[in-house]
C-alpha positions in Angstrom: -68.1 158.5 46.9 -66.0 161.3 45.8 -64.4 161.9 42.3 -60.8 162.7 41.9 -60.6 164.8 38.8 -62.5 168.2 39.9 -62.2 168.8 35.7 -65.3 165.6 35.0 -68.4 167.1 36.6 -71.9 165.8 36.2 -73.8 168.4 36.0 -78.3 168.6 35.7 -78.2 169.2 32.3 -74.5 166.6 31.6 -71.2 165.9 32.0 -69.2 169.1 32.4 -65.8 168.4 30.5 -63.1 171.3 31.6 -59.6 172.2 30.8 -59.9 175.6 32.7 -61.5 176.2 35.8 -62.8 179.7 36.6 -63.3 182.7 34.5 -62.4 186.6 34.2 -64.8 188.1 32.6 -66.1 189.4 35.2 -70.2 188.9 34.6 -71.6 190.3 38.0 -73.8 188.0 38.4 -72.1 184.7 38.1 -72.6 182.0 40.0 -69.1 180.7 39.1 -67.3 183.5 40.3 -68.9 183.1 44.0 -66.5 180.2 44.8 -64.4 179.7 41.9 -62.2 183.1 41.6 -58.7 181.9 41.2 -58.4 180.2 37.0 -56.7 177.1 37.3 -55.8 175.2 34.4 -54.2 171.6 35.3 -55.6 169.7 32.8 -55.5 169.2 28.6 -58.5 167.9 26.5 -56.1 164.9 25.5 -56.0 163.8 29.0 -59.8 164.3 29.7 -61.6 162.2 26.7 -58.6 159.6 27.0 -60.7 159.0 30.8 -64.1 160.0 29.4 -65.8 156.7 28.6 -63.9 155.3 31.7 -65.8 157.8 34.2 -68.4 156.5 36.1 -70.8 159.1 35.5 -69.8 159.0 31.3 -73.5 157.3 29.5 -73.5 157.9 25.8 -76.4 159.5 25.3 -75.7 161.9 27.9 -74.2 165.4 26.6 -70.9 166.8 27.0 -70.6 170.2 27.9 -67.3 172.0 26.8 -65.5 173.6 29.1 -68.3 175.8 30.8 -66.7 176.2 33.8 -65.1 178.9 32.1 -66.0 181.1 29.2 -65.0 178.4 26.4 -64.3 180.8 23.5 -62.2 183.4 25.6 -59.4 183.8 23.3 -56.7 181.8 25.7 -59.2 178.8 26.0 -60.4 178.4 22.4 -57.8 176.3 21.5 -58.2 173.9 24.0 -62.4 174.4 23.5 -61.4 173.2 19.8 -59.2 170.4 20.5 -61.9 169.0 22.8 -64.5 169.1 20.1 -62.0 167.7 17.6 -61.0 164.8 19.7 -64.1 163.6 20.7 -65.3 163.6 16.9 -62.4 161.3 15.9 -62.7 159.6 18.5 -66.2 158.7 18.0 -68.3 160.3 20.7 -71.7 160.4 19.4 -72.9 162.2 22.4 -75.1 165.7 21.7 -71.9 168.5 22.4 -72.5 171.7 24.3 -71.0 175.4 24.0 -72.2 178.1 26.3 -70.8 181.1 25.3 -71.0 184.7 25.5 -68.2 185.6 22.3 -67.9 184.7 18.5 -66.8 181.4 17.3 -64.4 182.9 14.8 -64.1 181.7 11.2 -61.5 179.4 12.0 -61.8 175.3 13.0 -65.7 175.0 11.9 -64.9 171.6 10.7 -64.9 170.7 14.2 -68.7 171.8 14.3 -70.0 169.8 11.4 -71.5 166.1 11.7 -70.5 166.2 15.6 -73.7 166.5 16.9 -73.2 170.2 18.2 -75.7 172.6 20.2 -74.0 176.4 20.6 -76.1 178.1 23.1 -75.1 181.6 22.7 -76.0 184.0 25.5 -77.6 187.5 24.6 -79.4 188.5 27.5 -80.2 192.5 27.3 -78.4 193.4 30.1 -76.3 195.9 30.7 -72.9 196.0 29.8 -71.5 196.9 33.3 -73.3 194.2 35.0 -72.2 191.9 31.7 -69.5 193.1 29.7 -70.0 191.0 26.6 -73.6 192.3 26.2 -72.3 195.6 24.0 -74.1 196.0 20.4 -70.7 195.0 18.6 -70.5 191.7 20.4 -73.6 190.8 19.5 -73.9 192.3 16.1 -70.4 190.1 15.5 -72.5 186.8 16.9 -75.9 187.1 14.6 -73.6 187.7 11.3 -71.4 185.2 12.5 -74.6 182.4 13.1 -75.7 182.9 9.7 -72.6 181.5 8.1 -72.5 178.6 11.0 -76.0 177.6 9.4 -74.9 177.6 5.9 -71.5 176.0 6.5 -72.4 173.2 9.7 -75.0 171.1 10.6 -74.8 172.5 14.2 -77.7 173.9 16.3 -77.5 177.4 17.5 -79.4 178.0 20.6 -80.5 181.6 21.8 -79.5 181.2 25.5 -81.4 184.2 27.2 -80.3 184.3 30.4 -80.0 185.4 33.6 -83.5 187.5 32.9 -84.0 190.0 36.2 -86.5 191.8 37.2 -86.3 195.6 36.3 -83.0 195.1 34.4 -84.0 192.9 31.1 -87.6 192.3 31.8 -89.4 195.0 30.7 -92.0 194.4 27.7 -89.7 196.2 25.4 -86.8 194.7 25.9 -88.7 190.8 25.5 -89.9 192.5 22.0 -86.9 193.4 21.0 -85.2 191.0 22.0 -87.3 188.3 19.7 -87.1 190.7 16.9 -83.3 190.4 17.0 -83.4 186.8 17.9 -85.8 185.3 15.8 -84.4 185.5 12.7 -80.5 183.7 14.0 -81.5 181.0 16.1 -83.4 178.1 16.1 -84.9 178.1 18.8 -84.9 180.0 22.5 -83.8 178.9 25.9 -85.0 181.3 29.1 -83.6 180.8 32.2 -83.7 182.6 35.5 -80.6 183.5 37.9 -79.2 181.3 40.9 -79.5 183.7 43.7 -77.1 183.7 46.7 -77.7 186.3 49.1 -74.9 187.8 47.8 -75.8 188.2 44.4 -79.2 189.2 45.2 -77.6 192.3 47.0 -75.6 193.0 43.9 -77.8 193.0 41.3 -79.9 195.1 43.6 -77.4 197.9 43.7 -77.6 197.9 39.8 -81.2 198.4 39.8 -82.7 194.6 39.6 -85.6 193.7 41.4 -85.6 190.1 43.6 -87.6 190.8 46.2 -89.5 188.2 45.4 -86.9 185.3 45.3 -88.5 182.2 47.7 -85.0 181.8 49.1 -84.1 178.4 46.6 -80.3 178.5 46.6 -80.4 175.4 44.7 -82.6 176.2 41.2 -82.5 179.5 39.1 -85.0 182.0 40.0 -87.7 183.2 37.1 -90.9 185.3 38.0 -93.9 183.2 36.2 -95.2 186.4 34.9 -91.9 187.3 33.2 -92.0 184.2 31.6 -95.8 184.6 30.4 -94.8 188.4 29.0 -92.6 186.3 26.5 -94.7 183.9 25.6 -97.0 186.6 25.0 -94.7 188.6 23.1 -93.8 185.2 21.5 -97.3 184.9 20.0 -97.4 188.3 18.7 -94.0 188.4 16.8 -93.0 185.1 15.6 -95.6 182.4 17.0 -93.8 179.8 15.3 -90.9 180.5 17.0 -89.5 177.7 19.4 -89.2 178.5 23.0 -88.2 176.5 25.8 -87.4 176.3 29.7 -84.4 174.1 30.1 -81.3 173.0 28.3 -82.2 169.4 27.9 -85.7 170.1 26.5 -83.6 171.9 23.9 -81.4 169.2 22.8 -84.6 166.8 23.6 -86.3 168.7 21.0 -83.7 168.6 18.3 -82.7 165.1 19.0 -86.5 163.9 18.7 -86.7 162.7 22.3 -88.4 163.4 25.4 -86.4 165.1 27.7 -83.7 163.1 29.1 -83.9 165.1 32.2 -87.4 164.1 33.1 -89.0 167.6 33.9 -92.1 166.8 32.8 -92.5 164.0 36.1 -92.2 167.0 38.4 -95.7 168.6 39.0 -94.2 171.8 39.3 -92.8 172.0 35.6 -96.4 170.5 34.6 -97.9 174.3 33.7 -94.3 175.2 31.9 -94.7 171.9 29.9 -97.6 172.5 28.5 -96.5 174.9 26.4 -93.4 173.4 25.2 -93.2 172.2 21.9 -92.1 167.8 23.2 -95.3 168.1 25.8 -96.8 165.0 24.0 -93.6 163.4 23.4 -92.4 163.4 26.9 -96.0 162.6 28.6 -96.7 160.1 26.5 -93.4 158.3 27.3 -92.7 155.4 29.6 -89.9 153.0 30.2 -90.4 149.8 32.5 -87.7 149.7 35.5 -85.3 146.5 34.3 -83.9 145.4 37.3 -80.7 143.5 35.6 -80.2 146.9 33.6 -80.5 149.2 36.8 -77.8 146.7 39.1 -75.8 147.4 36.1 -75.7 151.0 35.9 -75.4 151.0 40.1 -72.1 148.9 38.9 -71.0 151.9 37.0 -71.2 154.2 40.0 -69.7 151.7 42.3 -72.7 151.4 45.0 -75.3 149.7 45.7 -78.8 151.2 46.5 -81.4 149.5 48.7 -84.7 150.5 46.6 -88.4 149.6 45.9 -90.4 149.7 42.7 -94.3 151.8 42.8 -97.0 150.3 41.3 -96.6 153.8 39.5 -93.3 152.0 37.7 -91.5 154.9 40.1 -88.0 153.9 41.4 -87.5 154.9 45.4 -84.6 154.7 46.2 -84.2 154.6 50.1 -80.9 154.9 50.4 -79.1 158.3 51.2 -77.8 159.1 47.0 -75.6 162.1 46.1 -77.7 164.5 43.7 -74.8 164.0 40.9 -75.5 159.9 41.1 -79.3 160.3 41.0 -79.6 162.5 38.0 -77.0 160.2 36.2 -79.1 157.4 36.9 -82.2 159.3 35.6 -80.5 160.5 32.3 -79.2 156.9 31.8 -82.0 154.8 32.9 -85.2 157.3 31.7 -86.9 155.9 34.6 -88.8 157.8 37.0 -86.9 158.4 39.8 -87.9 159.8 44.0 -85.0 159.4 46.4 -85.7 160.0 50.3 -82.2 161.2 51.1 -80.9 163.4 48.4 -77.3 164.8 49.2 -75.7 167.5 47.7 -72.5 166.8 45.8 -68.9 168.6 43.9 -69.9 172.9 42.9 -73.3 172.5 45.0 -71.6 171.7 48.1 -69.7 175.0 47.8 -72.3 177.1 46.6 -74.2 176.1 49.4 -71.1 177.7 51.3 -71.0 180.7 49.6 
């Protein structure tokens, strides 16, 4: 089923709501820029919020990611971002609300951050400014100073978004130590992420001095070499062993809302090694929810589709008919069931990325 409103999209970490598509900051690694070269602004926060609860992907526990198809705090877009937060607060949306930004929020309108379940993910990567234009000392200084003000005046969580980490550009031990020394006093946690690579981005990053020679040709997931993650963990133990480090956005949100990972990363064998270093490990691995077929059919009805399935002896739902990636992600997040599917089809921006 094709969703008609491209300004509401289900992503791997939540529901993306946007009043603008496209960004002009010009980060050289940006995967959005690969397929969204022209800025489109045809929606208003009021129109999006009014449609949200009736959208087939809406669920009150799934995070709302605000204007992430652009830079939400870009001066021309910030009023819309503030309006999103205000409308969601006034209309009783208790979902976690995510802002992913490279820019300061500013001293105005901080009331929308308070009592609103807001998580601000602030990108500080350590990349050179000719690769990431916002990676200047002055901009980073503004963000770090502002974090203290936000902490003093709101209950928003401030998360350091350490991404992308690219070998030879921002992965040296010295860079990692400097990053941890600078961010630990100013953030509630860091989430470390790699880079979504296409062949074009690989070539471009190599022109800037990066090394993606060990990239596994996977264009569907972010790439972070295991040795770099291990080096970050080792440096954390030396600098501040109590500082929280996560590998996924959903793990970070889940930790601060005192729930097992809503994105069920711990159910994948390939993630378990990373999971063992996560503060959520015991909560996630001890969580089990029995499959309720009445509940399941209600969610099928919400999606407007019927899927054939079976329930394994290990309490895993196995979907046997074709299912789009966003539909599968929604079912996992809404039900918290362990789900497998034999035929997963790409959807939305994932299809567009495949053609880049």
